[in-house]
C-alpha positions, 0 to 999 in steps of 0.5 A, spaced: 321 353 354 318 361 352 315 367 355 309 368 351 307 375 353 312 380 356 312 387 355 319 389 353 318 396 351 316 398 358 320 403 361 322 398 366 327 395 361 329 400 357 337 399 354 337 393 359 334 389 354 339 384 351 341 382 358 335 380 359 334 376 354 341 373 356 338 371 363 332 368 360 337 364 356 341 361 361 336 359 365 332 355 358 328 360 356 329 361 348 325 366 347 319 372 349 314 375 345 313 382 347 305 385 347 303 392 344 299 396 349 297 402 344 299 403 337 303 409 341 309 403 343 307 398 338 312 400 333 317 400 339 315 392 340 316 391 333 324 394 333 325 390 339 323 384 335 328 386 329 333 386 332 333 380 337 332 373 333 329 371 340 323 376 340 317 377 337 311 382 338 304 383 337 300 389 335 293 392 339 290 396 344 290 394 351 283 396 355 287 400 361 289 404 354 283 405 351 283 413 353 290 414 350 288 416 343 289 417 337 289 409 336 292 409 329 289 404 326 292 403 319 299 403 322 298 397 326 295 393 320 301 394 317 305 392 323 301 387 323 304 385 316 312 383 319 314 377 319 315 377 326 308 379 328 304 373 331 298 376 335 294 381 335 293 384 342 292 385 347 285 387 347 279 386 352 276 388 357 277 390 365 272 391 370 277 391 376 281 398 375 275 404 375 279 408 369 278 408 363 270 408 364 267 402 361 264 406 356 271 408 352 272 401 353 267 398 350 268 402 344 274 402 342 274 394 343 267 395 338 273 398 334 278 393 334 274 387 333 271 389 327 278 392 324 281 385 327 276 382 322 277 387 316 284 384 316 282 378 317 278 379 310 285 381 307 288 375 309 293 377 316 290 372 320 293 372 327 290 369 333 288 374 338 291 375 346 285 377 351 285 381 357 279 379 361 280 382 368 273 380 372 270 381 365 269 374 362 260 375 363 261 382 360 266 380 354 265 373 351 258 374 349 261 379 345 266 374 342 261 369 340 259 375 335 264 377 332 266 372 326 273 370 330 275 363 331 275 362 338 280 356 338 285 362 336 283 366 342 288 366 349 285 368 355 293 372 358 294 373 366 288 367 368 286 371 375 280 367 376 278 360 379 274 354 375 268 357 373 271 361 369 276 357 366 270 353 364 267 359 361 273 360 357 274 353 354 267 352 354 268 359 348 274 354 345 279 358 347 286 358 350 289 360 358 295 362 360 298 362 367 303 367 370 306 368 376 299 369 380 298 362 380 304 361 384 301 366 390 298 362 397 292 367 396 291 364 389 288 358 391 282 359 386 287 360 380 291 353 381 285 349 382 283 353 375 290 351 372 289 344 374 282 343 370 285 346 364 286 340 357 294 339 356 293 342 349 290 348 351 295 351 357 300 356 356 305 360 360 308 367 360 310 372 366 306 379 364 313 382 365 315 387 369 309 385 373 307 379 377 314 375 379 312 368 382 314 365 387 320 365 389 321 371 387 315 375 389 317 382 391 323 383 387 322 389 381 321 387 375 319 380 373 324 378 367 323 374 362 326 368 366 322 368 371 317 363 367 321 358 369 318 358 377 310 358 374 312 353 370 315 348 375 310 350 379 304 348 373 308 342 373 307 340 380 300 342 381 298 338 375 303 331 377 308 332 371 315 333 371 317 339 368 320 337 362 314 333 359 310 339 362 315 344 358 315 340 351 306 339 351 307 348 354 313 349 348 307 345 342 303 349 345 305 356 343 308 354 337 302 351 334 298 357 337 303 363 335 306 359 328 313 360 331 317 355 329 320 350 332 327 351 330 327 359 331 326 356 340 332 351 339 328 345 338 
C-alpha cells in the first residue's frame, strides 16, 4: 500500500526520514507522497523525493499557510515540472480555524486556482489535493467555476459525514480517509466511508497528525500507520484486506500516475 498524503518535510521527521520509510516498508507500506503546504517547503519536499526512490511530492499553498507570504508561484511552477511531482496541493478552505481569516484564504485560493489553470494551459497537468474543513458549501461552487477537471480532485483527510461525502462525489471527486475514520467519536466519518464507490476511495495518514487506532495518542503518526486505517476501512466495507488494498493501490496509481512497478506491484 501507499500513504498518499503525509508531511515528511515537517520538523517532526527531520533527520529521520530514512528510518521512517524503512519502518513503513517493514509493514507493507511501499511508498509515500509528501505534501507541500507552502512555496517555502515545496523545495524540501522535492529534495526528499529526489533522495528516496519511494517518495513523491506535491506543490501548493495550504489554506492555513495562506498568510505566509510571499507565495512564489514561479517556484511552484518550476517544481511542478519535476518528474516526481504528482499533484497540486494541498489547497482549499478551512472554516474550522479562525486564522488565517477567510478573506486571506479566499484571495490566495483564487490566485492558486488561476495559477493552476495557467499551468494546465501550458501542459503542466496534475491532479488536485483539496483541504476542505467545514467548508464544502463554500469550496465546491468555487471549484465548479474553474476549468479544472473535478474527477482529478481528491478531498483529502475527509472528516465530514454522508451528506458531505455525497457533495464531493456529486462533484466527481475522489475521497481519502485518515486515521480519523478509526476514532470512536467519528461514527459519521465511518458512515461516509461505507458509501464511497470502490474506484473513488484512497487512504492516507496526514502524518505527523491523526494517528489511527490502536496507536492513537502516539506522536508522531508515520506512514507505517496507514495500515491501521486500511484495515479498519476494509472491515467496515465488508472486504478482505488484500482485496481492499488492491483497489486502493489501483486508485492511487491511476490518480497520481505513479507506475505500479514503483510500488512493487
